[in-house]
C-alpha positions in Angstrom: 0.0 0.0 0.0 1.1 3.6 -0.7 1.8 5.9 2.3 -1.2 8.1 1.4 -3.6 5.1 1.4 -2.2 3.9 4.7 -2.8 7.3 6.2 -6.4 7.3 5.0 -7.0 3.8 6.5 -5.4 4.8 9.9 -7.3 8.1 10.1 -10.6 6.5 9.4 -10.0 3.9 12.1 -8.5 6.3 14.7 -11.3 8.9 14.2 -13.8 6.3 15.3 -12.2 5.6 18.6 -13.8 7.2 21.7 -11.0 9.7 22.2 -11.6 13.5 22.2 -10.0 15.9 19.9 -7.9 17.6 22.6 -6.2 14.3 23.4 -5.5 13.6 19.7 -4.1 17.1 19.4 -1.6 16.6 22.2 -0.5 13.3 20.6 0.0 15.1 17.3 -2.4 12.7 15.4 -5.2 15.2 14.6 -4.1 18.9 14.7 -5.4 22.1 13.2 -2.2 23.7 12.2 0.4 25.3 14.5 -1.5 28.4 15.7 -1.0 27.3 19.3 2.6 28.4 19.2 3.1 32.2 19.7 6.0 32.5 17.2 4.0 30.9 14.4 0.7 32.7 15.2 2.7 36.0 15.4 4.3 35.5 12.0 1.0 34.5 10.3 -0.8 37.5 11.9 1.8 39.9 10.6 1.8 38.4 7.1 -1.9 39.1 6.7 -2.1 42.3 8.8 0.7 43.8 6.5 -2.1 44.2 4.0 -3.8 46.9 6.1 -2.7 50.1 7.8 -2.0 49.0 11.4 -1.0 52.5 12.5 -4.7 53.1 12.8 -7.0 51.1 15.1 -8.4 48.1 13.2 -10.6 45.1 13.7 -10.3 41.6 12.3 -11.6 38.1 11.9 -9.5 35.0 11.7 -11.3 32.1 9.9 -10.2 28.8 11.3 -7.9 29.7 14.3 -7.6 26.0 15.0 -6.3 25.0 18.4 -5.6 28.4 19.9 -7.0 31.9 20.5 -3.5 33.4 20.5 -4.2 35.6 17.4 -6.9 37.5 19.2 -4.4 38.5 21.9 -1.4 39.1 19.8 -3.4 41.4 17.5 -3.4 44.0 20.2 0.4 44.2 19.9 -0.2 45.7 16.5 -3.0 48.1 17.4 -6.1 46.0 17.1 -9.3 47.3 18.7 -11.2 44.0 18.5 -10.9 40.6 17.0 -13.1 37.6 16.3 -12.2 34.0 15.8 -14.6 31.8 13.7 -14.2 28.1 13.3 -16.4 25.1 12.3 -16.0 23.4 15.8 -14.9 24.2 19.3 -11.2 23.3 19.1 -9.3 26.0 21.0 -7.3 25.3 24.2 -9.3 26.5 27.2 -6.4 26.6 29.7 -5.6 30.2 30.7 -2.2 29.0 32.0 -1.2 27.9 28.5 -2.0 31.4 27.1 -0.1 33.1 30.0 3.0 31.1 29.2 2.8 31.7 25.5 2.2 35.5 25.9 4.9 35.8 28.5 7.4 34.0 26.2 6.3 36.5 23.5 6.9 39.4 25.9 10.4 38.3 26.6 11.3 39.1 23.0 8.6 41.8 22.1 7.7 44.2 24.9 4.1 45.3 24.7 2.3 46.9 27.7 -1.1 46.1 26.2 -0.5 42.3 26.6 0.8 42.3 30.2 -2.7 42.4 31.6 -3.2 38.7 30.7 -1.4 37.8 33.9 -4.4 39.2 35.8 -7.0 37.0 34.0 -8.4 33.9 35.5 -10.1 32.1 32.6 -10.5 31.9 28.8 -13.7 34.0 29.0 -11.9 36.7 31.0 -9.1 36.7 28.5 -11.4 37.0 25.4 -13.4 39.7 27.0 -10.3 41.6 28.3 -8.9 41.7 24.8 -12.2 42.7 23.2 -12.4 39.4 21.4 -15.0 36.7 20.7 -14.8 33.0 19.7 -17.5 31.4 17.5 -17.5 27.7 16.6 -20.5 27.2 14.3 -18.9 28.0 11.0 -21.1 29.8 8.5 -24.0 30.0 11.0 -21.7 32.0 13.3 -20.7 34.3 10.4 -24.3 35.0 9.7 -24.9 36.2 13.2 -22.1 38.8 13.2 -23.4 42.3 12.4 -20.2 44.3 12.6 -17.8 45.2 9.8 -14.0 44.5 9.8 -10.8 45.9 8.3 -9.2 42.5 7.9 -10.5 39.0 7.3 -7.9 36.3 7.0 -7.1 32.6 7.1 -4.0 30.4 6.8 -4.4 27.0 5.1 -8.1 26.9 6.0 -10.1 27.7 2.9 -9.2 24.3 1.4 -10.9 22.6 4.3 -14.3 24.4 4.0 -17.1 22.0 3.0 -17.5 22.4 -0.7 -21.2 23.3 -0.3 -20.4 26.1 2.1 -17.5 27.7 0.2 -19.4 30.2 -1.8 -21.9 31.1 1.0 -18.9 31.7 3.4 -17.2 34.0 0.8 -20.5 35.9 0.5 -20.7 36.4 4.2 -17.1 37.6 4.2 -18.0 40.1 1.5 -20.8 41.4 3.7 -18.6 41.6 6.8 -15.7 43.4 5.1 -15.5 47.2 5.4 -15.6 49.0 2.1 -11.9 49.8 2.3 -11.1 46.5 4.1 -8.9 43.6 2.9 -9.4 39.8 2.8 -6.2 37.8 2.8 -6.0 34.0 2.5 -3.1 31.6 2.1 -4.5 28.4 0.5 -2.8 25.0 0.5 -3.8 22.9 -2.5 -1.8 19.8 -1.5 -3.8 16.7 -0.4 -2.9 16.8 3.3 -2.1 13.1 3.1 1.3 13.0 1.5 1.8 16.5 0.1 0.6 15.5 -3.4 -2.7 15.3 -5.2 -3.9 11.9 -4.0 -7.3 13.5 -3.0 -8.0 13.9 -6.7 -8.1 10.2 -7.1 -11.6 9.9 -5.6 -14.9 10.7 -7.1 -17.1 13.1 -5.2 -19.6 10.3 -4.6 -17.0 8.8 -2.3 -14.9 11.8 -1.1 -17.9 13.9 -0.1 -19.5 11.2 2.0 -19.7 12.2 5.7 -18.1 8.9 6.9 -15.1 9.2 4.6 -12.8 12.3 4.5 -15.0 14.7 6.4 -15.3 12.7 9.6 -11.8 11.3 9.4 -9.7 14.5 9.5 -8.3 14.6 6.0 -11.0 16.4 4.1 -10.2 19.1 1.5 -12.7 20.5 -0.9 -10.5 20.2 -4.0 -11.5 23.6 -5.3 -8.8 24.8 -7.6 -7.4 28.3 -7.8 -9.2 29.4 -11.0 -12.5 28.4 -9.5 -11.8 30.2 -6.3 -10.9 33.4 -8.2 -14.1 33.0 -10.3 -16.4 32.5 -7.3 -14.9 35.5 -5.4 -14.9 37.8 -8.5 -18.6 37.0 -9.2 -19.4 37.9 -5.6 -17.8 41.3 -6.1 -14.2 41.0 -4.9 -11.2 42.2 -6.9 -8.7 39.4 -6.5 -4.9 39.8 -6.5 -2.7 36.7 -6.5 0.1 37.7 -4.2 2.2 34.6 -4.8 2.1 31.1 -6.2 4.1 28.0 -5.3 4.0 25.2 -8.0 5.3 21.8 -8.6 7.6 21.4 -11.5 5.8 18.3 -12.6 2.4 16.9 -11.6 2.7 14.7 -8.5 0.2 12.3 -9.9 -0.5 10.8 -13.3 -3.5 12.3 -15.0 -4.8 8.8 -15.6 -5.1 8.4 -11.9 -7.3 11.4 -11.4 -11.0 10.9 -11.1 -12.7 11.4 -14.5 -14.9 14.2 -13.1 -11.8 16.4 -12.9 -10.6 15.8 -16.4 -11.4 19.4 -17.5 -9.0 20.9 -14.9 -5.9 22.3 -16.6 -2.4 21.2 -15.8 -1.7 24.8 -14.8 -4.3 24.6 -12.1 -3.2 21.2 -10.9 0.5 22.3 -10.6 -0.4 25.0 -8.0 0.4 23.7 -4.5 0.0 27.0 -2.6 -1.3 30.5 -3.2 -1.8 33.8 -1.3 -4.9 35.7 -2.4 -5.6 39.3 -1.4 -9.2 40.5 -2.0 -10.9 43.9 -1.8 -14.4 45.2 -2.6 
């Protein structure tokens, strides 16, 4: 068996065991990125926030914060006045001691009076409220309930995990929530999240989109390619700038191994393994 197929089998089996996500995350089996490390979260925040003027007070949404609410705290080090975290499930670490350690480690290298107040906070709720932040865990339903507007909406290797049926509706909600002069910034990973190739393209949608298969087992990607993302967002009303692309030199899979329903996708689209998109109204 190929490594990617072994990973699928193992993840399907492991995801059925009566073990909660937090335990799997600590073991490194199922994880939502590396946003639970202040250095990574800080670098990602600055990558996306560089698209706006942070000399002025600003507000933001991070889509898919994963295992941590660190971004909402760190944003105050670059003049944020409020921050929202929106995910498709309740994944973040609830331990206030973890956040205190991460932020105090950050403060050893980056002094910021605004963040020192975390040491007075006693719970996650205290922390979120104290930093004028909120956490939502119902995906598109959460976005629909937000009635503010924001200077920045961003995500890091998240858009590829959005359920295919929810992708366009979520982009429409983002358009609604973005200020007229705001910016949306997304880094998208088009690799298969199994072996770093395109093995997810082997499967027909009749299998891949089944709830019991990829979605429930922790390796789901929606397989929406760059040209389609640009088309969807342009039709909604965004102007889309491709900030950078990373490509394979050669396709990591034979076209004959790709499901027939994707036969119309160009090699140019298939060769893209990562892209950074910046969007404005």
